[in-house]
N, C-alpha and C positions, 0 to 999 in steps of 0.2 A: 862223789857216788863211790861207793866202794865193790867190789867183786861179789860181796854175799850180799842176800839181803834173807830178813826176816820177816816172815807176815804170820799178824794176829789175826786170827778171825773172833770177835767178838760181840755181844750185844748190848745195845743201849741199855742201862740200870734202871728200869722203868716196871712200876708194880704189875704183876701179873703177867708181863713178857719173859722172864729167867725161870731156867730151872723149874720147868713147869711139872716134871714128874716128881721133883720133892715137894712142890707146893702143895701137893695131894694129902702131905703129912703134914706137914709143920705149915701150910698157909702161904700165902701171897707173901705176905710181910717178914714171913721166916726166910722163905727162898730170896729174896730182891735182899738179905742184909746176908746171907751165906755168896751171895754173888759177887756182893762188892767186897766180901774179904778175898774172894778167888782173885778179886780183879786186880786188888793191891797185891798179891805176891804175882801175878802175871806184871804187873808194871815193875817191880823191885828187879825180878829176872831180868825182862828186857831192858832196864836201864843200864845195866852195866856192858852191855854189847858193845863191840868196837865196829859194828857193819851197819847197814841202813834196815830201817825197821817201817813196813808200812803196817796201819790197823785197817782192818776192812769189818768195817758194821755189817750186821746182817741186814737192817732196813732203815735205820735212822742214825744220822752221825753225832755223836755226844761232843759238840764242841768243847765241853770243857771237862770230857773224861779225859780226853788224850791229845791236849795241845802242842806237845812237842814234838810230834809224829805226823807224817803223810798217813791224813785220814781218808778213803774209800769207802765203798757200799759195794758190797758183794754182787754177782751179778748171776744169775742162773734157778733154773726151776727146784733143783734138789742140790745136797752137799755136794757131791760129786761135780756138778756143772760149777757151783761155785769155787771148790775148789781147783780145779782145770782154769778156768778162766784167772783166777788169781795169780796161779801160774805163769799162765801165757803170758799175762803181762807183764811181769817181771822178767820172762827170757826175752821177750821184743823188746824190753828196756834196757836188755844188756847186759843182766847180771848173769853168773856162771854159776854158782850153788846158791838154791832159794831152799829154806826152811819156813814150814808153816805150823803152828802150834794153835789150840785153841785157848781157854780162858776158865776152865774150871778144872785145874789140874793145882792141886793144895800141895802138893812137893815137888813142883817144877821150879827149876834152877836156869844161871846163867850157862852153870856149866853143862846141864843135859843141851841144850840149846849150843852151845860151841863144840860139844862133842859131836852133834848131829852136822853140824856145818864141818867139821874134822874129816868126818866119815865118806862126806863125798868128794875129796881128794882122790877117793879109792875104789869108789863103787858110784853106780849111778843113781842108789835110791837108797835112803837110809829110814828106819821107821823108828818110832818111840814106841813101844809094845803098852798098850792097854791093859788091866788087869780082866777086863770083863770081854777080852776077845778083839777086841778094835785098836785102836792106834792112836796116841796122843800127840805124834809129831810125826811128819811125812818131811822130808826133803828130797830134793831133786837136783842133779846136776845134768840133765836133759829131761824133756817131754816124754816119757814110754806112750803108746799110742795103747789108747783101753785103760788105762791105769786106774783112772775113775767112772768108766762106764760099766753098768749093769753090775754093781757090787752090791751086798746084802748091808747096805746101811745100819746101824743102830743093832747089827746081829753079832751072837758070838762067835760067829766063824767070818768076820770080814777080814781079818789079817790074815788067816790061815789060807783065805779063799785068793786074797789078793798076791800072796809070798809063791802060791803054786803056779798062777799064772806069771810071775815074773822069771820063774824058773824055766817055765816053759818057752820062753821069748830068749833064753840065755843073757838075762837082765843080772847084772851084780847089784847085790841089795846088802845092807847088814841091819843091825837090829842095835837099839841100846837099851838100858836100864830099864824093866818094866814098870810102870806106875801104874796107880789107881786116880778116876776121877771122880768127881761127885755128881753122882745124877740122881741117886736115890735115896731115902732116909737111912738106908742099911748102910749106903756107900759113907754117907755122913758121921753116923755115931761111933764107927768103924775107925775113922780116922784121925791119925795124931793131930793133925789141922784143929779138928773140931772139941776133941777131949783137952787140949792144950789153950784151947780157948774159951775162958770163963764168961769174959764178956757177950760173945756171941751166945753161947747156952743161955747169958739169963737175958737176952733180947726173945730168943725162939719161946723162952718158957713165960715170958711178962705177955707174948703177942695171942698164947692158946691158954692160957689162964681164962 
């Protein structure tokens, strides 16, 4: 066991259950292919880490998807509860610094995660800002009260609201480089991830011909 833990929130890659906002434009098959590619990027980023990693699935564990890691099921009725419970598990198990990321980040790298862990040596909280106003990474060296309660999830003022609350509570925090996640068709076609992946482009075109 290391002192640091990285938590990855994922979904089992099944038709109709992933990237549902994106699927409204490119269909379920296209959305599934996009998510599979994003999972590859996430796996590559995590594979180079020297700390412990836990994979938290939203509903059903994919035993073939992450065979070399501890796989668990997220618990809670909303995103805030699910993140809180995952962090709580980690701190109760003795980890000192914990970083959580999602699995829809085309530009995530090992370095981003390592920078998040390093920031926790001097701050209680670290965020990786998402360009849509949320965050793609959150790291904690302790579990601040209320950080995941009554927050505007999936809204463009999520990070701003959370930072203002932390300032009011005098909780130290830092931020990393902003990144964009892939939620909509506009996100997809604007990304280097998509523009540089001709095979993915061809598959999506075939599905929609």
